[in-house]
N, C-alpha and C positions, 0 to 999 in steps of 0.2 A: 504494500500500500504506500510506503514511503516513496518508492520510485514513481508511482502514479502522481503523488502529490508534487514531486519535482517537475513532472511533465506539465501539470496544471499551472504551476508557477511559471515555468518557461513559456507556456502559451500566453499567459496573461502579460508577461513582460514583453513578449513578441508583439502582441497587439498594441501595448502602450508605445513601444518603439515605432511601430508602423504609423500610429496616429500622430505622434510628434514629428516624425520624419516626413511623411507624405503631406500632413497638414502644413508643415513649414514650406514644403515645395509649392503647395497650393497658394499659400500667402505670397511667397516670392513671385510666383507666376501671375497671379490675378490682382495683386495689390501693389507690391513693391516695385516691380519693373515698370508697370504702367505709370505709377506716380513719378518715378525717377525720370522716365522718358519725357515728362512734361516740364522738367526743369530746363530753363533756357540756356543758362551758362554751362558750357561743356565741362569745365573743370569742377563745377559744383555738382553736376549730374554724376560724374564718375566718382567723386569723393563721397557723396551721399550713398551711392550704391555700394561701394566697397566697405564703408563703415557699417551700414546696416547688414549687408550680407555676411561680413566678417563676424558680426555678433551672432549670426545664426550658424556660422560654420562649425563651431564647437558642438552645437546641438545636432547638426546633420551628421558629423563624424561619430559622435557617441551613439546616436540612434541607429545608424547603419551598422555599427559594430554590434550593438545589442541585438538588433534584428538578425544579423548573420549568425551570431553565436547561438541564440535561442532557436533559430530555424534549423541549424545544423544539429543541435541537441534533439529537437523533436523528430527530425528525420532518422537520427540514429536510434532514439528510443523506440520508435515505431518500426525500425528496420524497413523503412519505406523507400529505399534507394531504387527499387525496381519501378517505382512510379515515374521515374525519368524515362522509362522505356515505353510508357503507355500514354497514348494521345489523349485519353479521357482526363488525364491529370495535366493538361496544357497549362493550367494556372500555376502549377508548381514550376514549370519551365519558365513561364513569364515572370513569376516572382523572383526566381533566381537570376534571370537575365537583368531585370531592373536593379536588383541588388548589386550585381557585378558591375553594371554601368556606373552606378553612383559610387561604388567603392573605388573603382578605377579612377574616376574623375576626382574624387575627394582626396584620395591617398596617394595617387601616382601622378596623374596628368596635371592637376592644379599646382602642386608644389614644384614639379619639374619645369613646366613651361606655360601652362594655361593661364595662370594669374598674370604673368608678365605680358603674354600675348594679348590678353584682354585689355590690359592697361594701355598698351601701344595702339591697339585698334580703336579703343574708345577715345583716344586723343586725336587720331587722324580721321576716323570715319565714325563719329559718335552715333549719329542717328542709325546708320546701317548696322552697327555693332549691337546696339540695344534691341533693334528689331530682330536680329538673328538670335540674340540671347533669349528673347521672349519666345520666339518660335521653338527653340530647343527645349525650353522649359515646358511649353505647351505639349510638345511631343512626349517628353518624359513624364509629365503629370498624367497625360491620357493613358500611357502604358501602365503607369502605377495604379490608376483608378480601375482599369480593366483587370489588373492582377488582384487588387483588393476585392473587387466584385466576385471574380472567379474563385478566389480563395475562400471567401465567406460562404458562397453558395456550395462550392465543391466540398468543403470540409464539413458541411452539414448534410451531405448525401445527395445533393442535386447533381444529376448527370446531364452534361451538355450534349451528349451524343444521341 
């Protein structure tokens, strides 16, 4: 019974992580970027975005780690690795893909070059850079919400086939 209690705690932490992580992505996508795009002065636009997103960065990193660790634990606990071979569990594939993309961006690409590249692009092509940034966030948010929908329905027994 103790192991099942650990599973329940892992699932609860996983859901909290997803809520904070994807909720933050939704805020950045639907509120922060559109508001920042309306700032006329280019240097203020970039500075405001970097300051606000920087404050969210720690939360995004923590929650993606929490979500990854708890997701891995649940897959191991259930010995559910074979679900990656079954199309009916497409939402697990999508959840994993979304997690991998965010993890790669937050922990590898951003520190290596993405942060500097964005800064340079925002100084030379500010409007276009923020439009692309919002488009990327819309795509990632859409994939994330589809994964959340599929995970909730699928984990409660709904079959999409």
